[in-house]
Structures are given as C-alpha cells and as structure tokens.
C-alpha positions in Angstrom: -48.4 -14.0 -25.2 -48.4 -11.0 -22.9 -45.1 -9.6 -21.8 -45.7 -10.0 -18.1 -43.8 -9.5 -14.9 -44.4 -9.5 -11.2 -42.6 -6.3 -10.2 -40.0 -6.9 -7.4 -39.7 -4.6 -4.5 -36.4 -3.3 -5.8 -38.2 -2.3 -9.1 -41.1 -0.4 -7.6 -39.5 3.0 -8.0 -39.2 2.3 -11.7 -42.6 0.7 -12.2 -44.7 2.9 -10.0 -44.8 6.0 -12.2 -46.4 4.0 -15.0 -48.7 1.9 -12.8 -49.9 4.7 -10.5 -52.1 6.6 -13.0 -54.0 3.4 -13.7 -54.4 2.5 -10.1 -55.3 5.9 -8.8 -59.0 5.7 -9.5 -59.3 2.5 -7.6 -57.2 3.8 -4.7 -59.3 7.0 -4.5 -62.6 5.0 -4.7 -61.5 2.7 -1.9 -60.6 5.7 0.2 -58.6 3.5 2.6 -55.0 4.3 1.6 -53.2 7.1 -0.2 -51.2 6.4 -3.3 -48.0 7.0 -1.2 -49.1 4.4 1.4 -49.8 1.8 -1.3 -46.3 2.5 -2.9 -44.7 2.2 0.5 -46.6 -1.0 1.4 -45.3 -2.5 -1.9 -41.7 -1.4 -1.1 -42.0 -3.1 2.4 -43.3 -6.3 0.8 -46.7 -6.0 2.5 -48.3 -5.8 -0.9 -47.2 -6.8 -4.4 -47.5 -5.1 -7.8 -48.2 -7.3 -10.8 -47.9 -5.7 -14.2 -49.1 -7.2 -17.4 -48.3 -5.6 -20.8 -48.7 -6.3 -24.5 -48.5 -3.6 -27.1 -50.6 -0.7 -25.8 -52.5 -2.9 -23.4 -51.5 -2.5 -19.8 -52.9 -3.9 -16.5 -51.6 -3.2 -13.0 -52.8 -5.1 -10.0 -51.9 -4.6 -6.3 -52.3 -7.7 -4.2 -51.9 -8.9 -0.7 -52.6 -12.1 1.2 -55.3 -12.8 3.7 -56.1 -15.9 5.8 -59.7 -16.2 6.9 -60.8 -17.7 10.2 -61.7 -21.0 8.6 -58.2 -21.4 7.2 -59.0 -20.2 3.7 -55.9 -18.4 2.3 -56.6 -15.9 -0.5 -54.6 -13.7 -2.8 -56.6 -10.5 -2.6 -56.5 -8.1 -5.5 -56.7 -4.8 -3.6 -56.4 -2.3 -6.5 -56.6 -2.8 -10.3 -56.5 -0.7 -13.3 -55.4 -0.5 -16.9 -56.1 0.0 -20.6 -57.0 -2.7 -23.1 -57.5 -5.1 -20.2 -59.6 -7.6 -22.1 -56.6 -8.5 -24.2 -54.5 -9.3 -21.1 -57.0 -11.2 -19.0 -56.7 -14.7 -20.4 -52.9 -15.0 -19.8 -52.9 -12.6 -16.8 -55.5 -14.5 -14.9 -53.8 -17.8 -15.6 -50.5 -16.3 -14.3 -52.3 -14.9 -11.2 -53.9 -18.3 -10.5 -50.5 -20.0 -10.8 -48.9 -17.4 -8.5 -51.7 -17.7 -5.9 -51.4 -21.5 -5.9 -47.6 -21.3 -5.6 -48.1 -19.0 -2.5 -50.4 -21.5 -0.8 -53.6 -19.8 -1.6 -56.8 -21.6 -2.5 -58.7 -18.5 -3.7 -58.3 -15.1 -5.4 -60.5 -12.4 -4.0 -61.3 -9.0 -5.5 -63.3 -6.1 -4.2 -64.1 -3.8 -7.1 -66.7 -2.1 -9.3 -69.4 -4.2 -11.0 -67.5 -3.9 -14.3 -64.8 -6.2 -12.9 -67.4 -8.8 -12.1 -68.5 -8.9 -15.7 -64.9 -9.1 -17.0 -63.9 -11.9 -14.6 -66.9 -14.2 -14.6 -65.3 -16.3 -17.4 -62.3 -16.9 -15.1 -64.4 -18.4 -12.3 -65.1 -15.3 -10.3 -68.5 -15.0 -8.7 -70.2 -12.3 -6.6 -70.2 -13.4 -3.0 -71.1 -10.1 -1.3 -72.0 -6.5 -1.8 -70.0 -3.8 0.1 -72.0 -0.8 1.2 -70.9 2.3 2.9 -72.5 5.2 4.8 -70.1 8.1 5.0 -70.6 10.3 8.1 
C-alpha cells in the first residue's frame, strides 16, 4: 500500500521543496501561474496538494474544486508530476476518488498532456476536449 497523505496547509512549507521539482514542468507548460503563486494558493487553501509515495515512487497533485453551470461539481487536478507514477496510480486514484466524493464532487477533471490520458484510461478517465492555444 502506498504511504499516502494529503498535505495540510500547515505542512506546505515542508512538502513544497520535494513536490515543486515534479510539478514545475506542468506549471511551466500551463503558463497560467508561477510556482510561487501555486504554493501561495495552497497555503491559502484555494488549492490542495496531494502527495503519494512508496519507495522511490512519488506523485504530487495540485487540485482545486470547480462547479459548472449545470451543477456538476468536480475536483480538478490542475498540476501533476512524479516519478514511478504507474506504481502509485491504483491506490492513489482510489484515494482521490474517495476524497472527491467526500467533498461533494461527482467528477474528477484533469487537463494535461496526452500521456496522462493513456495512464488514466483504466481509472475511468476519457478525453472530453482538446485544448488549443495560439500565442500572440
């Protein structure tokens, strides 16, 4: 079983130095927030940091919540990164699904690279859109 914890706001200063290098590629790719803004949002409680570890395998997820116009409430995985992630996904996704349900969510959403779609298909994730950008 993965040694897993949902990092509390009071623990973010301790957890961030280890999580940040894994999250940095996703934060930079998204180009919507700086690493400092992400850390500060977690400290304020606007976002949450979930950390999953077992042996050398490590997965960090930054989440927030969103309510859509039709009332659908989703836990949104905003940034994700890690090493040896495949070893952590079975227990990690089960825990994320339980946490989402406990928070009143009826979905988990993720915007990420295509590699995540392949890894998460076995956990019920399906592609619902393609995000495109034209930088000016």
